N, C-alpha and C positions, 0 to 999 in steps of 0.2 A: 578023040572025045574029051579027051585034057587040054589039048593046045585050042579045040575049039572054045572051051571055057575061060581059058587064060585069055584071049583073043578076045571075048566079048566082054572082061572086067577091063580089059586094058586098051580098047579102042574108046569107050567113055570119059574115060580119062586122060586118053591123050588129047580128043577133042576140044575138051574143057580147057587144055594146060593150054594150047594154041592159042582159042580164043580169049583167055585172059593174057598171053604173050602179045598177042595182037592188039588188045585195050590197051595196056601200060606200060609198052616199049619205047612211045614217045616221052614217057613222063622220067621212064628209065633214064634215058640218055640225056634228059635238062638235066636231070640232079647227079647226072653221073660228070659232066662239061662240065657242070657251077664247079669245080672241087680240082679240075686241070691246070697244070702250071701253062700249058700254050693258049694263047689266043687265040689259035683258030679253032675251028670244031671239025678236029680232023685226027684220026691216027695213026702214029703209036702214040701211045700218051707219055709223057716222057716224064711225070711228077702230079704229085697230090698238093695243094696248097687251099688257105682259105684269104687268101689275098684280094679274090674276087668278091666275096662278101665284105671286104674292108673297103674296096674302091666303091661297091655300089653304095653302100653307106653312108659312104664320104658325100655323096653328091645332097647337094642341100635342097633337092627337089624329091628326094624319098622321104625323108621326115614327115613333111608337108603331105605329099601322099598317105602315109601310112597313116596319119591324123586326120586326115578327111575320109580314108575307109572305115576305121574307127568310130569315125562318129557315126555315118551311115550303117556299118554294121550296129550301133546301139541302136540309134533308133529304129532300126530294123526290127529288132529283138525286141524290143519293148512296144513297140506299137503293133508290127503284126503279132505277135505274142500276145497282147492284151486281147486285140482284134479277133485274129484268130480264135482264142479259145475265147470268146464272149457269142462268138457266132457258132460255134460249136454247138456249146451250152445250150443255144436257146433255140438250135435243131433240134438235139434229141428228146427239148420237153416240147415238141411239138407233138401232138395226137396223130396227125392229118399225116397217112404214111405218103401219101403222095405229095403235097406240098414239100417235105420235107425231101423226100428225093428231088425234085424238082428247085428247088433252093441249093443243094449241094451238088446238082450239076449247073448251074448258074455259078456257085462259088468256084468254080474250077478251070472258066473261062479266061481266065488270065494267064492259066497253064497252057494254053490249046492255042490262044492266038501268039502270032510271029512275035518275038519281043522288037522286031524292027517297027513292025506297026502301032504297038502300044509305045514307043520310046518316040515315035512323029505325032502321035498324038497327043501323048501330053506335054510335048515343045509345042503347039499348036495351041491347044487348052492353054498354058499357063502364059503364051503370047497373048492371047483373048483377054485374060483375065488381067494384064499388064503386069503378072507376077516376073522380074529378071532371073534367069540363068542364074544354076547356084547351087546350093547343098541343099536347100527346102525342097525346091522341084525333084534333084536325083531321089533324098529321100521316100519321099511320096512315092516316088515309084518302084525304090524299092519295097516298100511296104507291102504294094498293089503285088508286085510278082513274086513276093514270099507268104502270103496270104493263104493262096490252096493250097500250099503243102503242108503251113501251119495249121488250116481248116482239117485235112485229112487224116493228120496225126490225134489231133484233140477227138475228132470224132469217133477215131478205133476204138482211141481210149475211153472216152464217154456213154459208147452205143453196150459197153459192159459194165458202167456204174450202176449201182442200187440204191434208188430212191428210193427205195422204202425208210431206208435212215434217215432220210430228209422228213420224210412224214412222220416216221415216230419221234423224231426231233421238236417238231410243230406240236404234236400232239401234247407234248410234254410243258409246251409252255415256250418255245424257242421262236424268236422270230425268223422269217426268211432272209434277215442277214446276219442274225447270231448263229443261223443254221448252215449257211455259207461260209462263214469266216471259221465255223469251229469242228465244222464235218467235211464239206466239199472242196472248198481250197487247200485243208492238208492232203488229201487224199490223191488232189489230180497235180498238185505242186509240180512233182519231179517231171509231168509229162508236158503239162507248163513252159518248165525251164526248159526242158529236152527243146522243145518244138520252138522257142525262143532264139535257142542255141541254132537250130538248123537255117531259122530265118539270117541271122547272124551272117553262116557259111554262106549262105545263099546273096546276099548284101556283098561279100567280099569278092566274090566271085562275077558280080553281074556288071557287063561293058556294054552293050546298047543302048539302055535307057538312062545310063551315065554318059556317056558319049554325047548325047544329043540332048542332055537337059544340063549337064555341070557346067555348063559354060567356059570361062576361061580357068576355073581351077581344076585340080588332077584328084583322080584315086590312083591306087596302085597299077589295075589294070589298065588306065586309060594312058599311063605314065607309059608301062611296059612296050602299049600299042608306038607311043612316040616314039620311043627309043629304038625299034625293031625297025621302023620306018628308017633307019638309021643305017644301017645294020646289026647284025647277030653278034654280041663277045659274050664271054661267058660271065659278064656282071648282069647282064639282062638274064641268064641261069642263074643266076645267085638270086636275084629279087623273085624269079618264079618259084625256086626251090621253099623260100620263107613263105611264100604264102600259100602254096600245098601243103606244107606240114601244117601253119594253121589251120586251115581248110581240116587237114584232116582230123585234127585234135578238137575242132568243134564238132564234127561230125561224128566220131568215135564218143565225144559227150553226150550227145545229145540222142545217141543208139542205146549208152549205156540208163541211162536217166527213163528212155521209154520201158525198157525192160525190167528195170529195178519197177518200175510201177503196174508192169503188166499183169 
């Protein structure tokens, strides 16, 4: 009986450990080989070094790609954060539950439609209106695909928001703007910043929409794709590891801010 109880406890944990290993093993391999001295991605490992990071960032294309990725992430954070928060705020103020659910479902479409379809559709649309390929078109696409996640994040926070506080402020003579500035915004600010950080993380990782709309310019994902077409070496792993650390920091920051305000 005791052995059966031990097995019943160990088997679920073992299964979870195997699933996590399956999910993260490729990432662990990338990070590990970014520090090896051998130019070939093979075992045994002769030693560890940071030379591949120095080689990667000595490439003049890397700073430009990082700059473009940072610009797109900032635009996604500001545009997606403001638009998503405003949309979610408008949703929770609707009295008609049916309309609210319909609009929330409609806002999730960019997360459901394949990115390939969205990328091609945006490229055709921008060409139709005469907008040249570049950071502008890519930024519009990044904001578009990040909006559903920002809206979901803000909607979950605003669903528990006590709107009677605003009514009390209005009864005491505050205008709508004063009530929003002095009461609503301070209460939801951590969630807005957390959602903006999530939008920035999604932007840094975006490849498909960027590929179809950025033209001759480069971001880190498109540059890595171009480097991989010539073969994989540890400098590519170094760039991927740097991007992974940056994305992890943004996601952790977003989660901490959302938990702080929950």
